[in-house]
N, C-alpha and C positions, 0 to 999 in steps of 0.2 A: 633466510632469504627474504621471506615476506616482510620481516622487520626492516631490513635494509631498503627494500623498495618503498615501504611506507615512509621511512625516514627521508629518503630522497625526494619523494613527492612533497612531503611537508616542507623540506628545505627549499624546494623550488617555489612553492606557494608563498613562503615567507619572504623569499628573495624578491619575487615579483611585487608583493605588497610593499616591501620596503622601498623598492625603486619607484613605485607609484607615489608613495608618501613623500619621498625626498625630492623627486624631480617634477611632480605634478602638483600635489596638494600644498606643500610648503610654499612654493612660489606663488600659487594662486591665492593662498591665504595672506601672504605678505603684500601682494599687489592690490587686492581689492580691500577697500576701506569700508567693510560692512561688518556688522556684528555676526560672529560665528554662532552656529547652533551648538547645543549642548554636546552633540555627538562630534562635531568638528573640533570643538575645544578639547574634548577628552582625547581624541586621536592625536591632536597636535601636541598636547602636553605629554602624553605617554610616549609618543614617538620621539619627542625631544629628549626625554629621560632615556629612552632606548638608544639614542645617539650618544648621549653624554657618558653613560656607564662604560662602554668600551674605551672611550677616549681617556677616562680616568685610569682604567687598568693599564692601558698602553703607556700613559705618562708615568704611572707607578713603576712599570717595568723599565722604562727608559732611565729613571732615576736610580732604582735599587738593583736592577739586573737580576731580580728573583722571579721565578716562574709564578704565573698568576692564574692559570687555567683552573686549578682545583679550587682556588679561592673564589673565582668569578662564576662558577657553575650555577649558583643560586640566582644571581642577578643578570648573568650573561650566558644563558643556556646554549645559545647558538655558537658559543666558543668551541663546541665539539668539532666544528669545521677545522679548527686550528690543529687538531690531532693529526691532520694530514701532513703536517710540517716535520716529519721525522727525517733523520739523516741530515744531509746537507742540501736543502732546497735552494733553488735559484732565487734571486731577488724578485723576479716576476711572480714566482709561486708564493712567496711570502706576501707580497703586496696584494695579489689576487685573493688569497685566502683571508687575509685581514679585511679586505674590502667586502668580500662576500659575507663574512661573519658580522660586520658592523651593519650593513644594509639589511641583512636578514633579521638582526636584532631590532632594528627600527620597525620592520614589518611585524615582528612578534609583539612588540610593545604597542604598536598601532592597533592590532587586533585586540589586545588587552584593553585599550582605551575604548574600542567599540563595545566590548562586553560590559565595561563599567558604565558607559553611557546608557546602554540598553537596560541594565539593572536599575539605574537611577530613573530612567523614563518610566519603567514599570512601577517602581515604588511611588513616583509622583502621581501616576495616573490612578493609583488605588486610594489616595488620600483625597 
């Protein structure tokens, strides 16, 4: 019970982070013609990778029609959300679950970019 509550809280936080990155930070970074800070660049590149990974796996599925969730777990851990698609889900449920999984993955990779930038800033400040 506790694990499922913690997982739900984490999924919501990743989803909110992904929405912020996709709909607030990406447009802001594209519109302003200024040099991005190290943290902004890290978040942008990692979030872009987090967006491209699901697209690659979905395209692979569209071409080969083989399942990809077990293959994708290491680079798309938020694909666990797709396990809700058992039985015969509606088109809306499929679209909603894939959208949530992709945006939450952007949030996860964005936070990974924040962590990488933090480590780089700490290592640069020591030298």
